[in-house]
C-alpha positions in Angstrom: 94.7 8.0 -75.5 95.6 11.7 -75.8 93.9 14.0 -73.3 91.4 16.4 -75.0 92.0 20.1 -74.8 89.4 21.7 -72.5 88.4 24.1 -75.3 86.8 21.1 -77.1 84.3 20.8 -74.3 83.0 24.4 -74.5 79.3 24.7 -75.1 78.6 27.6 -77.4 75.2 28.5 -75.9 76.6 28.7 -72.4 79.5 30.8 -73.7 77.0 33.2 -75.3 75.0 33.4 -72.1 78.1 34.3 -70.1 79.1 36.9 -72.8 75.7 38.5 -72.4 76.0 38.7 -68.6 79.4 40.2 -69.0 78.0 43.2 -71.0 76.6 44.6 -67.7 79.7 46.1 -66.1 81.0 49.5 -65.0 78.4 52.2 -65.7 76.3 49.9 -67.9 73.2 49.1 -65.9 70.6 48.5 -68.7 70.8 47.3 -72.3 68.2 46.7 -75.0 67.9 43.7 -77.3 69.2 45.6 -80.3 72.3 46.8 -78.5 73.0 43.4 -77.1 72.6 41.9 -80.6 75.2 44.4 -81.9 77.7 43.8 -79.0 77.4 40.0 -79.2 77.2 39.8 -83.0 74.2 37.5 -82.6 70.8 37.5 -84.3 68.0 39.2 -82.2 66.2 35.9 -82.0 69.2 34.2 -80.3 69.5 37.2 -77.9 65.8 36.9 -77.0 66.2 33.2 -76.2 69.3 33.8 -74.1 67.5 36.6 -72.2 64.4 34.5 -71.7 66.5 31.6 -70.2 68.5 33.9 -67.9 65.4 35.8 -66.9 63.6 32.5 -66.0 66.5 31.8 -63.5 66.6 35.3 -62.1 70.1 36.3 -63.5 68.5 38.9 -65.8 65.4 41.0 -65.3 63.5 43.4 -67.6 62.7 46.9 -66.7 59.0 47.1 -67.7 59.1 50.9 -68.1 62.0 50.9 -70.6 61.8 47.3 -71.9 65.5 47.1 -71.4 67.3 44.4 -69.5 69.5 44.5 -66.4 71.1 42.1 -64.0 68.8 40.2 -61.7 69.1 39.4 -58.0 70.5 36.0 -58.7 73.6 37.6 -60.1 74.0 39.6 -56.9 73.5 36.4 -54.8 76.2 34.6 -56.8 78.6 37.4 -56.4 77.9 37.7 -52.6 78.5 33.9 -52.2 81.9 34.2 -54.0 82.8 37.1 -51.7 81.8 35.3 -48.5 83.8 32.2 -49.5 87.0 34.1 -50.1 89.5 33.6 -47.2 90.8 37.1 -47.7 87.4 38.6 -46.7 86.9 36.3 -43.8 90.2 37.3 -42.4 89.8 41.0 -43.3 86.5 41.8 -41.7 87.7 42.0 -38.1 90.7 44.1 -39.1 88.5 46.5 -41.0 86.2 46.8 -38.0 89.3 47.5 -35.8 90.6 50.2 -38.1 87.2 52.0 -38.1 87.0 51.7 -34.3 90.4 53.4 -34.0 90.1 56.2 -36.6 86.3 56.3 -37.3 86.9 56.5 -41.1 85.6 54.2 -43.8 87.9 51.2 -44.4 88.0 48.8 -47.4 89.6 45.6 -48.7 90.2 45.6 -52.4 91.7 43.4 -55.1 93.3 44.1 -58.5 91.4 42.8 -61.6 92.4 43.4 -65.2 93.7 46.9 -64.6 91.0 47.9 -62.2 90.5 47.9 -58.5 87.4 46.1 -57.1 86.4 46.9 -53.5 85.1 43.7 -52.0 84.1 44.8 -48.5 83.7 47.9 -46.4 83.1 48.9 -42.9 81.8 52.5 -42.8 82.3 55.3 -40.3 79.3 56.5 -38.4 80.1 60.2 -39.2 77.6 62.0 -41.2 80.1 63.2 -43.9 81.5 60.1 -45.4 82.7 58.6 -48.7 80.0 56.8 -50.7 80.6 53.0 -50.5 81.8 51.5 -53.8 81.8 47.8 -53.0 81.6 45.9 -56.3 82.6 48.8 -58.5 85.6 48.7 -60.8 87.8 51.7 -60.4 90.9 52.7 -62.4 94.0 51.5 -60.6 96.3 54.4 -61.6 94.3 57.0 -59.6 93.4 55.0 -56.5 95.6 54.2 -53.4 94.7 50.5 -53.5 95.4 50.4 -57.2 98.8 52.1 -56.9 99.7 49.6 -54.2 99.2 46.8 -56.6 100.9 48.5 -59.6 103.9 49.4 -57.4 105.0 45.9 -56.9 104.7 44.9 -60.6 107.6 45.0 -63.1 107.7 47.8 -65.6 106.4 45.3 -68.3 103.5 44.3 -66.1 102.5 47.9 -65.4 102.6 48.7 -69.1 100.5 45.6 -69.8 98.0 46.7 -67.1 97.7 50.2 -68.6 97.7 49.2 -72.3 94.7 50.5 -74.2 93.6 52.5 -71.2 93.5 56.3 -71.3 95.0 57.9 -68.2 92.0 60.2 -67.8 92.5 63.4 -65.8 89.7 63.0 -63.3 90.9 65.9 -61.1 93.7 68.4 -61.2 95.9 66.1 -59.1 95.4 62.9 -61.2 98.7 61.4 -62.4 97.8 61.4 -66.1 101.2 60.4 -67.6 102.8 56.9 -67.3 106.1 58.6 -66.4 104.7 60.5 -63.4 102.8 57.4 -62.3 105.9 55.2 -62.4 107.9 57.8 -60.4 105.2 57.7 -57.7 105.1 53.9 -57.8 108.8 53.8 -56.8 108.0 55.9 -53.8 105.1 53.6 -52.8 107.6 50.6 -52.7 110.0 52.7 -50.6 107.3 53.8 -48.1 105.2 50.6 -48.1 101.9 52.5 -48.6 100.1 54.6 -51.2 98.1 57.8 -51.1 95.2 58.9 -53.3 95.4 62.7 -53.1 92.0 63.6 -54.5 93.0 61.9 -57.7 89.8 60.1 -58.6 87.2 62.2 -56.7 87.6 65.8 -55.7 87.5 66.2 -51.9 88.4 62.5 -51.2 91.7 61.2 -49.9 92.7 57.7 -49.3 95.7 55.7 -47.9 96.3 52.0 -48.7 98.8 49.2 -48.0 99.4 45.8 -49.6 98.1 42.4 -48.4 100.4 39.4 -49.0 99.7 35.7 -48.7 102.0 32.7 -47.8 103.5 32.8 -51.3 104.6 36.5 -50.7 102.3 37.5 -53.5 100.2 40.6 -53.2 96.6 39.4 -53.1 94.8 42.7 -52.2 95.0 46.0 -50.4 93.5 47.5 -47.3 92.6 51.2 -47.4 91.1 54.0 -45.4 89.1 56.6 -47.2 87.5 59.9 -46.3 86.9 63.6 -46.9 90.0 65.6 -47.6 89.0 68.1 -44.9 89.6 65.3 -42.3 92.6 63.8 -44.0 95.3 66.4 -43.5 98.9 65.4 -44.4 99.7 65.5 -40.6 96.9 63.1 -39.7 97.8 60.7 -42.6 101.4 60.5 -41.6 100.9 60.4 -37.8 97.7 58.4 -37.4 96.5 56.7 -40.6 99.8 55.4 -42.1 100.7 53.5 -38.8 97.2 52.2 -38.7 97.1 51.0 -42.3 100.6 49.5 -42.2 99.8 47.6 -39.0 96.5 46.3 -40.6 98.3 45.1 -43.7 100.9 43.3 -41.6 98.3 41.6 -39.4 96.1 40.6 -42.4 99.1 39.3 -44.3 100.2 37.3 -41.2 96.7 35.8 -41.0 97.1 34.7 -44.7 100.4 32.9 -43.9 102.9 35.6 -44.9 106.2 35.7 -43.1 109.0 38.2 -43.6 
């Protein structure tokens, strides 16, 4: 007997519920029934029933003031469980803590997802002036140090695919807003083994990142150190932060089974 294709087992109502949850991403924090109906191309009655079901389980909640809907605490709990279970994070935490102890700047571990960088975990500096934590946020890969680390080790075709349909927005005067200038820098990232975000996403914020590889030699994430540009001089980056981040990336990669 022929094995059935998995698509034949898909339950439409479950698929619609997941489509609804996935509308809340990036800067979208609240949506109304009418907007959800348009986005999902579903009748309002169907959207109401999906929302009622998800709300009863805590995955969606209603803002009583606006009558719009937003993600509920259960969604956060599910995401946190996923994060905790990832071997990458379990191994990364002590290394992030060590980096912060040595340089007293905020350190992150991040992964590449569909053209974006997602910061999974952070250990913050105790200094008053610091970078705002962006754990869980999706940031454009082309203008972040962690993103450039991932893009640098892709083929030209993979880079083009990762950027297709995305505007290279000029966030700051130093943002690399053309594919040609980005690819030129990606070559330097491979040569050096690390990437720098020179105030390319946020004015006044610099960052340095290096790749994390696993036992298959595949890049599975990046470690980064981020902070105010006034503390991240070129000299400090080269003499202190680059050796620190490259050592951290080597140690974490070794923990994940990577061998040169």
